[in-house]
BATOR-868499 format. One line per 8 residues: their letters; for each residue x, y, z of C-alpha. Coordinates in steps of 0.02 Angstrom, whole numbers. Last residue first. Example, Ala and Ser with C-alpha at 12.3 -4.5 7.8 and 13.67 -1.06 7.14 Angstrom:
BEGIN
SA = 684:-53:357 | 615:-225:390;
# end
This chain:
BEGIN
XXXXXXXX = -7918:-1399:3124 | -7811:-1261:3063 | -7902:-1219:2888 | -7784:-1215:2746 | -7664:-1085:2663 | -7557:-1105:2531 | -7436:-977:2470 | -7368:-979:2291;
XXXXXXXX = -7227:-885:2233 | -7148:-794:2095 | -6982:-689:2101 | -6875:-556:2019 | -6826:-500:2189 | -6860:-606:2336 | -7023:-621:2426 | -7024:-603:2615;
XXXXXXXX = -7210:-666:2703 | -7333:-625:2829 | -7497:-699:2824 | -7618:-605:2949 | -7758:-663:3061 | -7662:-624:3206 | -7531:-741:3145 | -7471:-845:2978;
XXXXXXXX = -7314:-864:2929 | -7224:-870:2783 | -7040:-839:2794 | -6992:-1001:2759 | -6999:-1016:2584 | -6988:-1187:2508 | -6909:-1186:2335 | -6969:-1153:2173;
XXXXXXXX = -6849:-1245:2050 | -6668:-1183:2002 | -6544:-1339:2023 | -6651:-1463:1958 | -6658:-1450:1767 | -6459:-1494:1751 | -6406:-1590:1607 | -6533:-1578:1496;
XXXXXXXX = -6521:-1408:1507 | -6626:-1258:1638 | -6579:-1071:1619 | -6507:-960:1743 | -6524:-793:1688 | -6608:-725:1849 | -6444:-754:1933 | -6507:-724:2134;
XXXXXXXX = -6615:-852:2103 | -6801:-840:2115 | -6954:-987:2124 | -7048:-975:2285 | -7141:-1094:2365 | -7268:-1090:2528 | -7337:-1237:2575 | -7490:-1284:2714;
XXXXXXXX = -7481:-1101:2804 | -7617:-1095:2931 | -7800:-1007:2915 | -7934:-1011:3055 | -8015:-849:2990 | -8044:-804:2823 | -8122:-631:2839 | -7964:-578:2949;
XXXXXXXX = -7853:-654:2817 | -7764:-467:2780 | -7582:-529:2689 | -7433:-427:2735 | -7283:-457:2604 | -7111:-393:2641 | -7053:-369:2481 | -6853:-398:2441;
XXXXXXXX = -6767:-273:2328 | -6667:-277:2190 | -6742:-308:2007 | -6911:-270:2092 | -7062:-370:1993 | -7110:-471:2158 | -7237:-601:2092 | -7387:-673:2179;
XXXXXXXX = -7519:-837:2179 | -7607:-842:2333 | -7706:-1006:2360 | -7840:-1015:2497 | -7905:-1189:2563 | -8083:-1206:2652 | -8083:-1380:2570 | -8275:-1343:2494;
XXXXXXXX = -8247:-1162:2485 | -8101:-1157:2379 | -8034:-997:2362 | -7924:-945:2235 | -7795:-778:2250 | -7710:-649:2133 | -7554:-564:2136 | -7447:-424:2077;
XXXXXXXX = -7324:-331:2191 | -7198:-179:2097 | -7351:-105:2059 | -7313:-17:1889 | -7244:175:1838 | -7236:196:1659 | -7270:41:1546 | -7122:36:1419;
XXXXXXXX = -6992:115:1507 | -7033:63:1679 | -7029:151:1844 | -7079:67:2001 | -7215:64:2131 | -7253:31:2309 | -7394:-99:2321 | -7573:-87:2414;
XXXXXXXX = -7681:-227:2331 | -7859:-269:2356 | -7899:-428:2292 | -8042:-491:2184 | -8060:-670:2223 | -8045:-827:2081 | -8162:-955:2141 | -8113:-1145:2176;
XXXXXXXX = -7953:-1214:2144 | -7790:-1125:2082 | -7680:-1282:2178 | -7623:-1402:2024 | -7641:-1284:1880 | -7540:-1155:1967 | -7410:-1256:2005 | -7392:-1331:1835;
XXXXXXXX = -7384:-1154:1765 | -7256:-1094:1871 | -7155:-1238:1865 | -7131:-1253:1669 | -7066:-1087:1646 | -6897:-1143:1704 | -6876:-1288:1563 | -6909:-1459:1603;
XXXXXXXX = -6805:-1591:1531 | -6843:-1745:1399 | -6676:-1863:1373 | -6654:-1954:1200 | -6724:-2020:1044 | -6728:-1846:957 | -6691:-1716:1124 | -6837:-1679:1213;
XXXXXXXX = -6889:-1496:1298 | -7049:-1468:1392 | -7110:-1283:1446 | -7102:-1243:1254 | -7043:-1102:1142 | -7061:-1242:1020 | -6971:-1400:1110 | -7153:-1464:1159;
XXXXXXXX = -7319:-1386:1242 | -7326:-1224:1143 | -7395:-1103:1169 | -7483:-1066:1308 | -7664:-1100:1289 | -7833:-1005:1358 | -7990:-1034:1394 | -8153:-950:1484;
XXXXXXXX = -8053:-768:1486 | -8212:-650:1525 | -8248:-696:1719 | -8096:-771:1763 | -8009:-598:1725 | -7884:-627:1870 | -7851:-799:1808 | -7776:-724:1653;
XXXXXXXX = -7671:-589:1745 | -7603:-707:1860 | -7564:-840:1715 | -7466:-679:1644 | -7359:-675:1816 | -7313:-854:1823 | -7248:-830:1633 | -7159:-668:1681;
XXXXXXXX = -7075:-736:1824 | -7019:-907:1723 | -6948:-779:1587 | -6845:-713:1749 | -6778:-868:1794 | -6724:-933:1620 | -6804:-998:1464 | -6714:-1082:1322;
XXXXXXXX = -6810:-1051:1167 | -6817:-1185:1025 | -6926:-1074:911 | -6869:-1194:783 | -6752:-1346:751 | -6818:-1409:591 | -6953:-1545:583 | -6934:-1609:395;
XXXXXXXX = -6827:-1512:294 | -6876:-1383:153 | -6705:-1324:116 | -6717:-1264:-91 | -6722:-1083:-28 | -6760:-1041:144 | -6764:-1126:321 | -6880:-1031:448;
XXXXXXXX = -6803:-902:589 | -6842:-917:758 | -6682:-1010:803 | -6592:-849:765 | -6663:-753:886 | -6772:-608:851 | -6929:-686:902 | -6886:-714:1096;
XXXXXXXX = -7051:-788:1148 | -7137:-762:1305 | -7296:-867:1317 | -7476:-827:1239 | -7590:-916:1107 | -7770:-976:1150 | -7831:-825:1251 | -7995:-873:1208;
XXXXXXXX = -8114:-729:1263 | -8300:-703:1307 | -8444:-655:1207 | -8591:-602:1305 | -8774:-672:1278 | -8919:-559:1257 | -8888:-451:1102 | -8925:-290:1074;
XXXXXXXX = -8849:-264:911 | -8751:-97:966 | -8743:-167:1162 | -8655:-335:1108 | -8548:-232:993 | -8507:-109:1131 | -8484:-267:1255 | -8362:-350:1114;
XXXXXXXX = -8260:-204:1108 | -8227:-180:1283 | -8185:-365:1320 | -8052:-358:1180 | -7973:-176:1278 | -7972:-255:1440 | -7889:-407:1392 | -7766:-328:1306;
XXXXXXXX = -7733:-200:1442 | -7723:-342:1561 | -7604:-431:1439 | -7490:-277:1418 | -7479:-246:1623 | -7427:-432:1612 | -7275:-378:1528 | -7215:-295:1691;
XXXXXXXX = -7060:-423:1714 | -6999:-356:1530 | -7031:-181:1573 | -6902:-195:1728 | -6782:-300:1621 | -6765:-176:1496 | -6614:-283:1377 | -6731:-341:1279;
XXXXXXXX = -6807:-475:1383 | -6948:-549:1291 | -7162:-525:1295 | -7225:-476:1112 | -7298:-644:1110 | -7494:-607:1135 | -7632:-708:1037 | -7827:-655:1088;
XXXXXXXX = -7970:-750:1015 | -8169:-713:1022 | -8276:-837:1097 | -8456:-911:1085 | -8500:-901:904 | -8642:-868:793 | -8749:-716:874 | -8584:-613:874;
XXXXXXXX = -8535:-660:676 | -8555:-503:578 | -8527:-372:717 | -8397:-480:802 | -8295:-476:644 | -8300:-281:631 | -8278:-230:807 | -8141:-375:810;
XXXXXXXX = -8039:-294:687 | -8076:-127:735 | -8005:-155:901 | -7824:-187:825 | -7815:-151:647 | -7643:-84:659 | -7582:-241:743 | -7470:-193:919;
XXXXXXXX = -7633:-288:1009 | -7555:-450:922 | -7657:-589:815 | -7812:-495:835 | -7989:-587:854 | -8018:-749:750 | -8190:-835:796 | -8187:-970:914;
XXXXXXXX = -8339:-1095:922 | -8410:-1197:1054 | -8528:-1344:967 | -8698:-1371:1055 | -8774:-1346:880 | -8681:-1514:811 | -8718:-1530:622 | -8812:-1368:582;
XXXXXXXX = -8690:-1305:696 | -8551:-1322:574 | -8649:-1224:440 | -8688:-1084:538 | -8515:-1068:589 | -8444:-1066:414 | -8554:-950:370 | -8507:-831:510;
XXXXXXXX = -8320:-861:484 | -8332:-826:304 | -8418:-660:327 | -8306:-618:463 | -8152:-645:352 | -8199:-541:224 | -8257:-391:315 | -8109:-402:425;
XXXXXXXX = -7986:-420:277 | -7909:-582:220 | -7744:-671:241 | -7757:-821:153 | -7597:-882:198 | -7548:-783:360 | -7411:-662:345 | -7532:-510:324;
XXXXXXXX = -7596:-555:487 | -7777:-522:535 | -7825:-706:474 | -7742:-756:644 | -7797:-950:635 | -7976:-1017:558 | -8132:-1034:646 | -8045:-1113:817;
XXXXXXXX = -8170:-1271:873 | -8222:-1324:1038 | -8323:-1488:1085 | -8233:-1617:984 | -8360:-1781:999 | -8218:-1906:951 | -8343:-2002:871 | -8346:-2213:910;
XXXXXXXX = -8287:-2338:789 | -8102:-2250:775 | -8007:-2377:680 | -7964:-2296:497 | -8141:-2379:447 | -8211:-2314:595 | -8159:-2149:534 | -8204:-2175:342;
XXXXXXXX = -8379:-2230:398 | -8385:-2039:489 | -8323:-1959:326 | -8438:-2041:203 | -8597:-2036:306 | -8690:-2179:418 | -8590:-2151:568 | -8565:-2079:743;
XXXXXXXX = -8531:-1888:669 | -8413:-1803:772 | -8243:-1816:697 | -8260:-1855:526 | -8411:-1746:519 | -8336:-1600:588 | -8197:-1638:460 | -8312:-1636:312;
XXXXXXXX = -8400:-1465:368 | -8238:-1389:379 | -8195:-1434:199 | -8360:-1373:132 | -8351:-1215:235 | -8183:-1161:183 | -8025:-1175:115 | -7848:-1100:99;
XXXXXXXX = -7849:-984:249 | -8003:-1035:335 | -7928:-1199:402 | -8022:-1281:530 | -7950:-1276:721 | -7983:-1424:841 | -7978:-1412:1053 | -7939:-1585:1110;
XXXXXXXX = -7957:-1600:1298 | -7828:-1676:1382 | -7799:-1841:1472 | -7619:-1871:1400 | -7671:-2042:1351 | -7831:-1994:1260 | -7752:-1834:1179 | -7629:-1939:1101;
XXXXXXXX = -7759:-2053:1029 | -7838:-1907:964 | -7686:-1844:898 | -7664:-1999:812 | -7841:-1986:728 | -7829:-1829:656 | -7642:-1838:602 | -7469:-1907:629;
XXXXXXXX = -7371:-1960:484 | -7413:-1815:373 | -7230:-1796:329 | -7243:-1597:304 | -7107:-1503:237 | -7031:-1347:288 | -7038:-1178:254 | -7144:-1138:415;
XXXXXXXX = -7306:-1066:343 | -7280:-1137:180 | -7287:-1311:215 | -7240:-1413:65 | -7338:-1570:72 | -7278:-1762:116 | -7419:-1878:44 | -7497:-2021:141;
XXXXXXXX = -7512:-2189:67 | -7379:-2266:203 | -7457:-2197:347 | -7646:-2293:309 | -7771:-2164:319 | -7801:-2000:383 | -7643:-1859:388 | -7685:-1794:222;
XXXXXXXX = -7858:-1768:252 | -7826:-1633:361 | -7756:-1508:204 | -7669:-1375:297 | -7626:-1216:225 | -7695:-1113:338 | -7666:-1217:502 | -7476:-1207:489;
XXXXXXXX = -7495:-1029:532 | -7567:-1100:699 | -7603:-1226:722 | -7645:-1426:722 | -7732:-1422:877 | -7759:-1340:1018 | -7740:-1444:1166 | -7856:-1422:1334;
XXXXXXXX = -7813:-1457:1526 | -7634:-1458:1543 | -7589:-1486:1719 | -7384:-1491:1684 | -7392:-1668:1768 | -7502:-1746:1645 | -7398:-1650:1502 | -7249:-1739:1591;
XXXXXXXX = -7311:-1915:1576 | -7361:-1893:1400 | -7181:-1825:1356 | -7104:-1964:1454 | -7236:-2087:1341 | -7172:-2026:1186 | -7297:-2059:1040 | -7247:-2176:916;
XXXXXXXX = -7421:-2235:887 | -7377:-2421:964 | -7309:-2326:1126 | -7145:-2232:1128 | -7037:-2248:1295 | -6878:-2319:1224 | -6898:-2161:1069 | -6881:-2212:896;
XXXXXXXX = -7062:-2186:868 | -7029:-1996:918 | -7190:-1902:923 | -7245:-1771:1056 | -7082:-1695:1010 | -6963:-1776:895 | -7107:-1734:778 | -7241:-1651:858;
XXXXXXXX = -7154:-1487:928 | -7006:-1508:830 | -7026:-1373:691 | -7191:-1327:687 | -7346:-1449:662 | -7444:-1356:807 | -7479:-1412:979 | -7536:-1299:1092;
XXXXXXXX = -7583:-1288:1269 | -7738:-1260:1409 | -7729:-1214:1592 | -7859:-1070:1579 | -7992:-1237:1523 | -7981:-1281:1681 | -8092:-1133:1735 | -8059:-1056:1925;
XXXXXXXX = -8238:-996:1947 | -8273:-808:1952 | -8226:-642:2005 | -8268:-671:2184 | -8273:-535:2326 | -8364:-621:2464 | -8209:-737:2503 | -8117:-574:2567;
XXXXXXXX = -7933:-552:2541 | -7825:-396:2564 | -7656:-385:2502 | -7525:-270:2572 | -7358:-217:2502 | -7179:-149:2602 | -7025:-162:2503 | -6860:-209:2607;
# end
């Protein structure tokens, strides 16, 4: 058994737990929308065709925001195709995913779904094939009370009150050559700046997200952020970060250490933004919207779009089936996001349903939870108050990709109002238990409220429609508090949440 220790002190606060950290993403891609959130033939469907069971699991998952409508889909999307009578809406080719978009779900339907699911909408404007004028029209449609062409069209379409969308993404992954309307950093930085300036003329209180790099392996990573922010700094609030290069390619040890890469990504983007801040003598600080992240097996067959003359509606795409190791990594990536809550002000697990998702559905039929559902839902539920900076002493293990990495990784939150503490922790070891020793002397009088661990001797176990309950987080009966210390045994390849509260 490997010894590891953690010290917790409520005086060492990183920043508040931000509810927007627990966002998700709905793109018109594969079966995320059609037969995902929207399935009129399902027994639980409402008048708009939205599945009630998906809404229930979205709430259980603890989703705070949902980014919409893309994604790569965004850069070819004409948003006005999705408003008005459904029978009059055009069918369009979706070049991003070689599919056909029927436009049965659009802005108004999505906003009604967001209200039912209890999530904040996070809208994106197309800066690939479109530009400033179309962004302003969409903003007018969503946020202006009435008395103008587009606001009155919204009212005529059944939404008397404006949606008052607060957070907007200025395009999507515009650094990527795969993106329709791909631009250089200088081209995009100028367009994003002018779009932001114009949007603020309608609503100066918007929160705007400018496109950062689509991943940290891009040859322009860092330079892209520097160029774009040099142009746009005073007109935007956040820069985006996207990361999917997390998959088990046969090197499980490196895969389990994926959060090391996310930590580096966050540090690099924050450093670049701060360099632009210093050089431009800006007073405000640009923060990060990590609005696409997940484990994604991009080389599997289900990640290849159709081709040729085949342009189907809602094809099966990116439908990864996640196992226990995947869930441990997702839990660890959440630890990374929380650990930098001072700079990561929003994040979106991509995506919500069917497409690299925690929730899976059968068309017209069953629904089930993937393994990654559980660490996300429990972290969203129990991360409350402030994120604390921990002192961690852990043995290390060697990885091919990241070198020596700590076996144990953790973050803790402290709710001053209730006195409760939640410790989120992973054991990255492939074979050894970890004997965890947490120093709680700065937080006297605590007891274990709940201790749950997600692990399985077979880390490749994956949930199915027939069985999504055999492997779920189970009580960890080894967790004990005595003499100002929390001690617990953590199984190899595991994620745990240890909840503590006052004894009285």
